[in-house]
ZAMARGU-4260 file (C-alpha; in steps of 0.2 Angstrom, whole numbers, plus 5000, padded with zeros to 4 digits):
<rodrens>
0) 5127/4863/4844 | 5128/4852/4859 | 5111/4848/4867 | 5110/4845/4885 | 5094/4837/4893
5) 5086/4844/4908 | 5090/4829/4918 | 5109/4831/4914 | 5107/4850/4918 | 5100/4845/4935
10) 5114/4833/4938 | 5127/4846/4934 | 5118/4859/4945 | 5119/4846/4959 | 5137/4843/4957
15) 5140/4862/4957 | 5131/4865/4973 | 5140/4850/4981 | 5157/4858/4975 | 5152/4874/4982
20) 5146/4866/4998 | 5163/4857/5000 | 5172/4874/4996 | 5163/4883/5010 | 5166/4868/5022
25) 5185/4869/5018 | 5185/4887/5020 | 5176/4887/5036 | 5187/4873/5044 | 5203/4882/5038
30) 5198/4899/5045 | 5205/4905/5062 | 5192/4911/5073 | 5202/4912/5089 | 5204/4929/5098
35) 5211/4932/5116 | 5199/4939/5129 | 5203/4955/5138 | 5211/4951/5155 | 5217/4962/5170
40) 5229/4953/5181 | 5226/4956/5200 | 5237/4954/5216 | 5232/4940/5227 | 5228/4946/5245
45) 5228/4934/5260 | 5216/4942/5272 | 5218/4931/5287 | 5235/4927/5295 | 5235/4908/5299
50) 5249/4898/5307 | 5253/4879/5306 | 5265/4867/5314 | 5268/4859/5297 | 5285/4862/5290
55) 5284/4872/5274 | 5297/4874/5259 | 5309/4888/5260 | 5303/4895/5243 | 5293/4912/5245
60) 5276/4908/5240 | 5258/4906/5246 | 5255/4888/5253 | 5238/4879/5256 | 5239/4865/5270
65) 5225/4853/5267 | 5223/4844/5284 | 5212/4828/5282 | 5209/4813/5293 | 5221/4804/5281
70) 5235/4816/5284 | 5241/4833/5278 | 5246/4839/5261 | 5255/4855/5257 | 5252/4864/5240
75) 5260/4879/5233 | 5247/4891/5226 | 5251/4899/5209 | 5247/4917/5213 | 5255/4923/5197
80) 5249/4910/5185 | 5230/4910/5191 | 5228/4925/5203 | 5209/4926/5202 | 5207/4907/5204
85) 5219/4907/5219 | 5210/4922/5227 | 5193/4912/5226 | 5201/4897/5233 | 5209/4906/5248
90) 5194/4917/5252 | 5182/4901/5252 | 5195/4892/5263 | 5197/4906/5275 | 5178/4910/5276
95) 5181/4927/5268 | 5169/4925/5254 | 5150/4923/5254 | 5143/4907/5246 | 5125/4900/5244
100) 5119/4884/5252 | 5103/4876/5257 | 5103/4887/5272 | 5104/4903/5262 | 5119/4915/5261
105) 5134/4909/5272 | 5151/4916/5276 | 5163/4903/5285 | 5177/4891/5280 | 5169/4883/5265
110) 5180/4867/5264 | 5180/4862/5282 | 5170/4846/5284 | 5169/4842/5265 | 5175/4825/5258
115) 5185/4820/5243 | 5170/4814/5234 | 5177/4807/5218 | 5194/4798/5218 | 5201/4788/5203
120) 5216/4778/5204 | 5230/4783/5192 | 5221/4799/5189 | 5216/4811/5203 | 5207/4815/5219
125) 5192/4828/5218 | 5185/4838/5232 | 5175/4854/5236 | 5157/4848/5234 | 5146/4852/5248
130) 5133/4839/5242 | 5146/4825/5241 | 5140/4819/5224 | 5149/4831/5212 | 5134/4842/5209
135) 5136/4855/5222 | 5146/4872/5223 | 5146/4889/5231 | 5131/4896/5221 | 5142/4905/5209
140) 5153/4902/5194 | 5168/4911/5187 | 5178/4911/5171 | 5193/4900/5167 | 5210/4908/5169
145) 5221/4900/5155 | 5233/4906/5142 | 5232/4893/5128 | 5247/4901/5119 | 5259/4900/5134
150) 5254/4881/5134 | 5259/4879/5116 | 5241/4874/5110 | 5242/4886/5095 | 5257/4876/5088
155) 5249/4859/5090 | 5238/4852/5076 | 5223/4842/5083 | 5228/4828/5071 | 5243/4826/5081
160) 5234/4827/5098 | 5221/4813/5098 | 5216/4817/5116 | 5207/4832/5109 | 5198/4824/5095
165) 5182/4823/5106 | 5181/4842/5105 | 5185/4841/5086 | 5171/4829/5083 | 5159/4841/5093
170) 5163/4856/5082 | 5160/4846/5066 | 5144/4838/5072 | 5138/4855/5078 | 5142/4863/5061
175) 5131/4849/5052 | 5118/4848/5066 | 5121/4830/5069 | 5108/4824/5082 | 5107/4806/5079
180) 5115/4791/5070 | 5103/4794/5056 | 5109/4812/5053 | 5127/4805/5053 | 5123/4792/5040
185) 5113/4804/5029 | 5128/4817/5029 | 5142/4805/5031 | 5152/4811/5016 | 5150/4829/5021
190) 5155/4826/5039 | 5170/4815/5033 | 5177/4829/5022 | 5174/4842/5035 | 5182/4831/5048
195) 5198/4829/5037 | 5199/4848/5035 | 5197/4851/5053 | 5211/4840/5058 | 5223/4853/5052
200) 5216/4866/5065 | 5226/4870/5080 | 5221/4863/5097 | 5219/4881/5103 | 5207/4884/5088
205) 5197/4869/5092 | 5195/4873/5111 | 5190/4890/5106 | 5176/4884/5095 | 5169/4873/5108
210) 5168/4888/5120 | 5184/4889/5130 | 5191/4907/5131 | 5210/4911/5133 | 5220/4926/5139
215) 5237/4930/5133 | 5243/4938/5150 | 5247/4925/5163 | 5259/4911/5160 | 5249/4895/5163
220) 5255/4879/5170 | 5252/4862/5163 | 5242/4848/5172 | 5255/4837/5178 | 5257/4825/5193
225) 5253/4834/5209 | 5244/4848/5200 | 5230/4857/5209 | 5216/4862/5196 | 5198/4868/5196
230) 5185/4855/5192 | 5171/4861/5181 | 5157/4856/5170 | 5163/4865/5154 | 5170/4882/5149
235) 5169/4895/5163 | 5159/4885/5176 | 5172/4886/5190 | 5166/4887/5208 | 5173/4878/5223
240) 5177/4860/5216 | 5195/4856/5214 | 5206/4841/5210 | 5224/4835/5213 | 5232/4825/5200
245) 5240/4808/5204 | 5248/4807/5187 | 5251/4819/5172 | 5235/4823/5163 | 5240/4830/5146
250) 5222/4828/5139 | 5216/4841/5152 | 5228/4855/5146 | 5219/4871/5142 | 5203/4864/5149
255) 5205/4866/5168 | 5214/4880/5176 | 5230/4874/5185 | 5232/4885/5201 | 5244/4875/5212
260) 5256/4861/5215 | 5257/4848/5228 | 5274/4849/5236 | 5273/4839/5252 | 5261/4824/5256
265) 5262/4813/5241 | 5259/4798/5251 | 5244/4806/5258 | 5237/4809/5241 | 5240/4791/5237
270) 5231/4785/5253 | 5216/4796/5249 | 5214/4788/5232 | 5217/4771/5239 | 5203/4773/5252
275) 5190/4778/5238 | 5176/4790/5237 | 5170/4799/5252 | 5182/4791/5264 | 5193/4806/5267
280) 5187/4822/5276 | 5195/4839/5275 | 5197/4846/5292 | 5203/4863/5287 | 5213/4871/5273
285) 5225/4883/5281 | 5233/4897/5270 | 5251/4902/5274 | 5258/4918/5265 | 5277/4916/5264
290) 5280/4928/5250 | 5289/4940/5261
</rodrens>
């Protein structure tokens, strides 16, 4: 009869536990957890009739004319792709929605007088912060309005989309409670194995695991050159801040709600970015409804 020492048994027990751990890890990082959220589409309502001398495209749509001390930009608002986001932008621009400031509750054209506080060459121009430093907002937050499947995020593995591997790293580190370099070194083999497994997840699944929530009703638009999108501090933290892309930003797909597109005033956007932070003031955002 084969005799096995306690030390050998202990070693085999350790190997068994390790194998079970990796099996559980593999299973966890191969399991799909994504589920779409419930979503009720709404009709955008422009409550105030405004006029402008700026020539608009012939296409029936809702347009936002952002008048600044650097010039005017005309943007088409995507009332079908992001109706709740568009409604929020319109209501703040027209003074039809209450917001909260240091003075208390106010109801006036929110964006008038604000500056493009953050501009980055070959990236974007960001505005909508009443404090001018990126920390301000209207005193409320609302959810993202994105259909990840319509953007094809369910068909792309994160291993083929390196721009999303920061989010991938986050879910792996969270799973193993990695808080420091010491934690990472102590669990390096486990983390490496899990990371390898997680590379097979879809981008949609990875973004879902870090907290982004997607509907399957609207047809979302990609963040390309000229896109108007909500700036945020993470999932479902939209308020008043927005940005306009100077270039395509594929790494932001599924992370920021795209709710409009620059159609006139490309030179103005370039000048805003060339001038730098806090050098361009929004005089007024006029909303023109040309749907009929």
